[in-house]
N, C-alpha and C positions, 0 to 999 in steps of 0.2 A: 504494500500500500504506500510506503514512503517513497519508493522508486517511481511510482506513478505521478506523484506531485513534485518530484525532483528535490526531495528533502532527505534528511538523515533521521534514523531511528536512534534516539539517545536514551540511555538508562539513567534516570534521574535519582531514584532511590533504590539502590541495590540491597539495602538491609531489610526492607519491608517484605512482607510475605503476602502476596506474590510481588516480585520486583516491579517497580513502576517505570514505564518507558514513555517517551514523548516523541512525536514527529515534529522536527524543527530543523532550522538551518544551523548546523553545529558551529560553523565559522562565525556567524553573527552572534551566537550564544557566548562563545569564548570572548569575542570583542566586547560585548556588553558587560560581561563579568569583570573583565580587566578594567573597564572604564569605571564601574561601580567601586572597585577596590581603590583605584587612584583617587576618586572623589572623596571617599571616606577617609583616606590618609591625609588629604590636603585640608579637610575641614577640622581635623583634630588639632587642638592647641595643647601641646605638652607643657607642663609646668617645669620651668627651668629654675636653677639655683643661680642667682646673681650675687656677686660679691662686691661689697663696698669696703674699701680699705681705708683705715685711718692710720697714718704713718706714725703718729706720736700722740701721747695723751696731752701734749701742750698745744693741741689744735685750737685755732681761733674760733670765736663764736660764729662768725659769718661763714667760714669754711665748713663748719659742722652743719649749719643750716643748708648749705648747698648739697652736702652729702645726704642729708635727711630728705630733701626734696627729690633727689635722684632715686633714692630708695622708695619714696612714695609713688613715683612713676612706675617702678618695677612692680610694686604691690598692686597698683591699679590694673596692671596687665594680668595679674593673677600669679606672678612668679613668687618664689621664695627668695628672701634676701639674707645673706650671711654678712654680718659685720665683723671685721677683723681689725683689732687694734694691736699694733706692734710696739713692744717696749725695747728700748736700746739702752745699753750701759746701765747707768745708775737709776734709770727710770723704773727698773724692776723693784726698787725699794719703795716706790710710790704707786703701787697697784691700785690703791683706793681711788686715785684720779681716773684711771681707766674704767673702774666700776661706776663711778659717778657719770662719766660720759655715756656709757651704755645704758644706764638708768634713764638719763635724759632723752636718749634716742627712743627708748621703750615708751616713755611718757608722750613724746611727740608723735609717735606713730600708732598709739593705742586705738585710734578711731578706724584704722584700715588694716591693722595687723594684730596677730596674737603671737606670743612667744612660743616657738616650737621647741627650741633648745635654749635654755637660759645660759647666760655667759659663764664660761669656764676657761681656765688657763690650759693651753696646750703649748708647752715650751715657753717661749717668750711672747706668745700671742694670747690675747683674750678674745674669745670667739663667741658670738651669739647668733642664732638663726631665728628669723621672723617669717611667719607664713601669712598670706593674705586672707582676710576675712570677707572680702568683697565677693558678691555673687558672680558666677562665671559669665552670666549674660552682661553684667555691668563691666566686667573685665575686658570685653570686646571693644568697648568705647573708650575714648581718650579721657584722662583725668580732667576734672573741672579746672579751668584756667582761673588764675587770680585776677581780680579786677585791675584794670590799668590805673596808674596813679593820676590824679587830677593835676594837670599842668597849667590849667587856666589861671589859678591863683598865683602861680609863680612866674609872672611876666618878667622878661629881662629888663633890668634897669638901663638907664641911658648910658651909664659907663660901660656896661657889658655890651650894649648894642654898638657903641662906638669902637670897641676893641675888636670887633669882627671885621 
């Protein structure tokens, strides 16, 4: 019967009793199956581990804010973030400074992250891992932008305008 319509007889479920067969174009079936697998693979977003390195516990406030904002972007995408703070030389005697920094990071990101692995020493490094608490559907969208600063109140003075 399959030869009459110029198609193939394909065994679909060999484990069932009796085995199930279909009359179909086998080449087209293989093509569609491959296409479905490719689409399923491309739509999957795997959670990655991103690392934010802090070179020293003597980091400036603004530099720390930049690193926190970068971690916030990673967390909005649904990734996990590992903070690594490295101690050099005599800084090892002041590990409490590193713990204070990681506690402040934890507090700053508590709205978008939960602590997956609390900070602990590994050699000369203090490491903490945060995981995103944002819904996967929200992770597909970009994080909310901060409002632009109002520059209308800060009009340039005559001295600044003449300097240009």
